N, C-alpha and C positions, 0 to 999 in steps of 0.2 A: 447286483452290480456294487452294492455296498461291501460285500465281503471280497470282491475283486480289488477295492481301493484298500481294504485291510490288508489283503496279500502283498499288494505292492508296499505298503508301509513296513510290514514285518520284513520283507527282503531289504529294503532301505536300512532299517533299525540293525538287522542281522550283519550287513555289510559293515555299517559303522562300528558295531561292538567288536567284530572280528579285527577290523583295522586298529582300534584301540588296543586290543589285545596283543596284535602283532608288533606295534610300535613299542609298547611297553616292555614286551618279551625282548625285543632286540636291545632297548636301553639296558636292561637289567644284565642280560647275556654278555653284551659288549663290555661290560665292567669285569666279568669273569676272565673273558679272552678276547681282547681287542683284536688278537691275531686271526681268529676265526672269521672276522670280518675283513681285514686288511688283506689277508692272503687267499680267502676263498669267497666269502659271500659278496664282497663289493665286486669281485671279479665276475661272478655268476651274474650279477645284476647290471653289468655294463658300466659300473662307477669307475672301475679301474680296468686298464686294457692290457696291462703287463705284469706278470706275478712278481717280477723283480723291481718294479717301481714303487717307491714310497706314496703312501696316500698322504696328499697335501690338501685335501679339500675340507669342506664343511661336514664335520663329524655328525652334527645333529640332523643335518638335511639327509646325509647318506643314510642314517638309520630310520629316519621317517620313511624315505623312499623304499628301502629294503622291508621294513614293517608293513607299508601299504600294499606293495605287490607281492608280497609273500603270503597275505592272508585275505584280500578282498574276495577273491575268487572262492574261498571255502565259506565266507560269510554270504555269498550269493547262493552257494549250494545248499547251505544250512537254511537259509531263509526259505528257498524254493520247496525243498523237501518237507520242512517241517510246516510251512504254510499250506502247502497243497495237500499234506495229509491232515491237516487241521480245517479244511474247507468242510469237513463233515458236521463241524460244530454248528449249532442252530443259528447263530448270529455273529456279527462282526465283533461285538464286544468279547464274546467268549473266545472267538478266533485269536484275538489280539492277546487277551490275558494269558490264556492256556499255552499259546505258542511262544510268549516271551518267556514264560517260565521254562518250557523245553529248551529254548536257546540257552538259557543261563545254566541249565544242567550241562548242556554241550560244553560251555565255557569252563564251568566247574571241574568237569571231568578232564578236560585238555590241561588245565592248570595242575590238577593233581597228578597227571601223567608226567608233566615236565619236571615236578618235584621227585617223582619215582626215577626218572632219568638221572637227575642230580645226585640222588642216592646212591644209585647203582655206580654211576661213576666215582662218587665219593668213597664208597665201601670197597671198590675194586679198582684203586689208582693204577695198579701195574697193568691193567689192560687197556694199553695205550695204541693209539692208531698206528699201525705198522703195516698193514696189508693193503693200504690205499697206494696208489701210484700218483701221488701229487708232484707236480713239476716244481715244487719249492720245498724248502726245508721248514718244518715245524720246530720252532725254538721252544716254546711252552707247551709241550706235549699234553700233560695232565690237564691244564686248563682247557686247552683246544678239544681234548676228548670229551671233557665235562660239557661243554656247551654243544658239542656234536651230539651228544646222548640227551641233552635237554631237548634240542631241536627234533631229533628224531622220535622221542617219546611224547612230546607234544603232538605231532601229527599222528601217531598212534592214538592218542587220547582224543584228538578230534574225531577220528573215525569211530572209535568206541562210543564216544559221546555223543555223536549224530545217530548211532544205532539206538542206543538208550534214550535220547531225546525222541526219536521217531516213536519207539515203544510206548513211551510216556504220552505221546499224542494219541497213540491208539487207544490205550488204556482209559483215556479220559473221554473217549466217545460216548460212553455209558454212563 
């Protein structure tokens, strides 16, 4: 029973850390390309209902909303997978400590991949988004592309990080 309570705690902590990551990520990338949010992301999350309408709402609240809803589910998934794999540990303390380390590995790899996406966009600025069929015109294409790359690579990093974090959990069984 004690390990079940620890598993629930791990899931809650994982969700909280994912949400903190998501909100921070959105605050940083919104400084690079506000247009990515006002023309795409806010619409996708129901904050705006028309591509041609200007955003006149609370910027901070909108970023927190997007950051929360774009990442809580990955925190749940991460906490569940790493926590369940960690149930093999002998007690709740080992389960908590080793699983939190694996969660930090996931977050670290996700951040690293985000920087890789930034670097790729920075090194190849001529590769601008042209193949997408957006119902709006992108004014600052290089910045929009940069944030798009950061977001995409962060998701890739989350997946790779979860795989490596899971392998770390398995390695720690012995």
